[in-house]
N, C-alpha and C positions, 0 to 999 in steps of 0.2 A: 507309366513309368517316367515319364517326362515331367508331369505335375509334379510326381514325388521327389524327383532329383532337383526341381526348382523350389520345391518346400524346403527339402532338407538344407539345401545352401543357404537359403534364408535364414532359417534358425540358427545354423551354425555362425553365420555372420551375424547376426543379431546377437549372440552370447559375447563373440569377441569383441564387437563394437561396445557392448554394456560393461564388461570387463574393463576394457581399455580407458572407457569414460570414467569409472568409477576410479581407477589407480591415476588418471591425471586429474582428477579433482582431489583425492588425498593427496597426491606429492606432485605439486605444480610443476616442477622441474622435466615430467614426463609429457606435457601439455604440448607435443609438439606433431605437428600435422601427419608426420610419418608414423608415429607411434598409434595415436587415435584414429588414423583412418589406413593407412598403409599396411601394418602389420596386421589388423583384423582380415583384409583382404588375403594376404600373404597364408595365414592361417589356416583361412576356409579353402582356399584354391589346393593347398597341400591334403587337408582331410579328405575332401572329395576326390581328389586323384587318387591318393593313396588306396583308398576303400574301394574305388572303382576299378583301379589297373589291378590290384591283388586278387580280385575276384577271377580274372581270367589269364593270369600270368603266372608263370611258376619256373622262375631259375633264380641263381643266385642274387640275393640281395632281397627278393622279393618278400621273405619272412622279415627281414628289418623292417622294410617299407610298412608291411601289415601292421605289425605292433607299434610302430612310430605314430600312424595314423590314426588308428582306433585308441592308443594311450592318450594320445594329444586331444583327442575327440572326448573322451571320459573326462581328462583333466580340466578341459574348458567348461565342461558342465559342471564339474564341482566349483570351479573358481567363480563361476555365475552366480551358483546357489550362495556362496560364501559371502561373496560380494554383495550381492542383492540383500543379503541379511544384514549387513553391516550399513548398507546405504540407509536401509529403514533405520536401524537404531541411531544412525547419525541424524536424520530425519525427525526423531522424536527428542533428541538430546541438544540438538545445536540451539534450539530457543531459550533453553536454560542455562546451557554452557556453550558458548559461541567458540571457544577454543576445543571443542571435543575432538573435532577432525585430525589434530595432531596425535590424539591416541587411538581412535577409531579406526584411522587409515593402516597404522602400522599392526594393529590388533587383527585387522582382516587378512593381511599379508601372512601374518604366522599361524592364524588359523587355518587358513588356505594351505599353507605348506603340510601342516600336522595332518590334515584331512588327505592331501595327496598320499603322504606316505603311507598312512595307514589303509589306503585304497590299493595302492600298489601290493603291500604286502598281502592283503586279502585276496586279490587276484591271484597271485604268484604260489601263496600256500597251499598245501596239500589240502583235499577235502577233508573235512572232520568225520572221523566215523562216530554215528549217533546211533545209540540202540534206545527202542522205544519198548517198552514193556505192557502188554494189552492183554486184559482177560476177557476173554469172549466164550461162553458156555457152548455156543453152536460150532466152534471150530474146533478142530484137533491140534495137539500141540504141533506148533508149528513154528519155524524159523524163516523169516523172508528178508531177503535182499532186493534193495530198490535201485533201479538205476534210471535217471533220467535227467534231461537237457544237459547232456555232456557237450554237444556241439562240436564233435571231432572234425579234424581235418586241419585246416591252414591255422587256426587259433590254438590248437591242444596237439602236443608234440605225442607222438606213438608210445614213447618212453613214459609219458606222464599217464597216459591212459592206462599202460601196462602196471603201473605201479598202484593206480588206484583200486583196477580190478583184483590184484593180487591182495589187497588189504580186504576187500569183501570176501573174497576166498577164503581167507585165513578163519573167518568166522564160522564157516561150514554150514552156510545157509542150506535148506532143504529146496528152496525154489527160489529163481531169479525173476522178478518183474520188470520188464523193460518199458518206461512211460513214455516214450518219444522223443523227438527233437536229438537222435543219436548221432548221426553223422551230418554235417554240412556240405562242404566241398574243400578239394583239394588232393594231393597225390595219396598213393598207399593206402586206399579203400580197403583192399583186399586183407591187408595186413592188419587194420583196425578190427575187420569183422572176424580175423581167424583168432584174435586174442580172445573176442566173446565166446566163439565156437568151443574154445578149449575150456570156458569155465565150469567148474565143476557144482552142478546142482542135480542131486537125485531125482528130484520130480520134474526137473526140465527147466526152460527159460523161456516165457511167455511175453509177449508185447503187444504194442499198439502204437500206432503212428501219431506224431504230433503235428503241428501245422507246418513245421519245416520241412518235413518228409516230404508234403505235397509241394513246398515251394521248390525244391532242389530237384523234382523230377519224381512222379509216383512210380514208374517202372524201376527207376535207379533205386529208388528206396526199398522197393520190394527186393531186388537182388541184394541189397546190402542185409537185410534180414535173414533173407535165405541162406546166404553165404556166412552170416553170424551163427546160425542154427538157432534164431529166435522162430519160435511159432507165434507166425503174426495173425492177431483176432480183429477181425473186421467186421462188427456187429455179429459178432458169433459168440457161442456158448459152447462150452467143452466141460468134461468130467474126467477127473483123474481117478486113477486106480484106488485111491484112498476114500473116495467119494466128494472129495471137495470140487466144488463147482466154479470155474472161472469165466466171467462174461466181458470180454473187450469189445472197446467200441471205436469207430474211427473218429478223427478230431472233430469234437462237436462243432466248432465253427467253422472251419475250412470244409468239412465235409457236410455241414448242415444236418448233422442229425437231430431229431426233434424228439420231445417227450413222448410222443407216440411211437417211433422206433425203438426207443428204450423200453417202453413198457411192453411193445409186443415180443421184443427178445427176451426180456427178463421171466414173462409169464411162462414161458417154454422151460424155466429151471425147476427143480425138485423142490417144494418148501421144506422137505423133510431133511435136507442136505445141506451144510455149508456154502455161501454163495460170496465170492469175491469178485469185485467189479474194477476194470482197468480203465481209465479215461484220461487222457493226456490233460487235458482242459478241466478244470474244477467246477464244472457246471450241473445243474441238474440233481443234486444231492438229494434233495427233498423226495423228488419224485423215484429216484433209486432207491432211496429207504424204504419208500412206500410199497416196492415191489418185493420187499423181504431181503434185500442185500444184507450180509453181515458186516462186510469191509469194504472198503473202496478207497482207492489210491490215484493221485493225481500228480502234477507237476505244473510245468508251464509259469507259473508266477515267478521262478526264482527269488520269491520273497523281496522283489525288486530290485535285486541285485546291488543297486547304489541307491542307500539311504539319501534323500526320502522319496525315491520312487515307489516304495511298496504303498506310500498313500494313495498314489495315483492309481496303482493296481487295485486298490480296494474300491475304487470308484466303479471298476467293472465285476470285481469278484469280490462277495462278501467274506469269504474266507481265504486268505492268501497263502499261509504257511502253518504247517503244525497239524496236532492231532486235534480232531473235534468229534462231538458225539451228536448225530444229527437222527434225532427220534429212535436212537436205541441202536443206530448204525455206525460204526468207527470209520472216520475218515481222516486219512493222513495224506497232507500235501508236503511235498518235498521242495527245498530252496534248489535242487538241483547239483550235479556231480561238478561242472565246473562254471562257465559264463558264455553269455552270448555276445559275438562281436567285441564290445568293449572288455579287453581282460583285466578288469578290476572290478574289487566288491569292496563296500564300504559299510559295515555294521549289518551285512547278511552274509553269513558263511556258507560256504559251499559245502554238500555234506554228501557222506555216505550212508544210508539209513538200514538199518538192521531192526527190524519189527520181530519181536520175540512174542509170539502169543501163547497163552497159558503155560 
């Protein structure tokens, strides 16, 4: 934990120094030691303190501190990306047009402000209702609602979650699949769970753990799922009265689920009946497809949450977001209900997926 704290501090400070250095270069009147050295230290200290303090303290003012520190972190990252891009543009053009900085500097500020505005709008907007129509001869006619990566608690108000669930419920789905990373930390855990418990789904509510369920405490997460009325599947296979089989896996990375574990469980399924697989992490799709699964659902990636992060996510997962066909198996990866940590989204909207099968 100590090494992570040091690494995070250095990364934030490095981004702040880089942005300040670019602005001092583009606008010489800003090239004062207080701006280029002092301000990055103050920004770094505030972000680190705000994020750390609000994880363990709950009183008047900590909500504001939470949003202020996390939003500043996100805006700093975006500023670092845009200024790095314009610094590169200036490096390419200064040999051809020495006075390019007079135009590149102001342009970098304008673009950064636009990106900031779109990111804040994307973060605080309601998640988009997204309907996906799929034909699958093996599956019965079915309407599926997905809930993934809501990261409830300090960063998402109860009222906001209630409104999002109501929009899903208005679609009258047959079943709700919960794909993990549901509740983070904060107050009113029981109230969030009660909202889920009241969700109308004739075939039931089934879910799996994500990596954050392990981070915030395994037993605490199990209690939340129980209080929310979610049937938790931990490397388990169940059959519904209509013959539909549902297999759910522990988080593949955190719980170290192996291809052998997957094969061992899915071999117990009835090949004559439809099979849906739930896995928070979008891994082992080929292995799951080879075991006869008809549909697989995952989350975890947030579609990068803040562009261009999706391209870094793609280094780890070949499929980041959307509907895929994996050797005949349909595979949908959702971008998530809200966000994690930084309450911003840029070019990667949050969503409420409704999968309409046949």
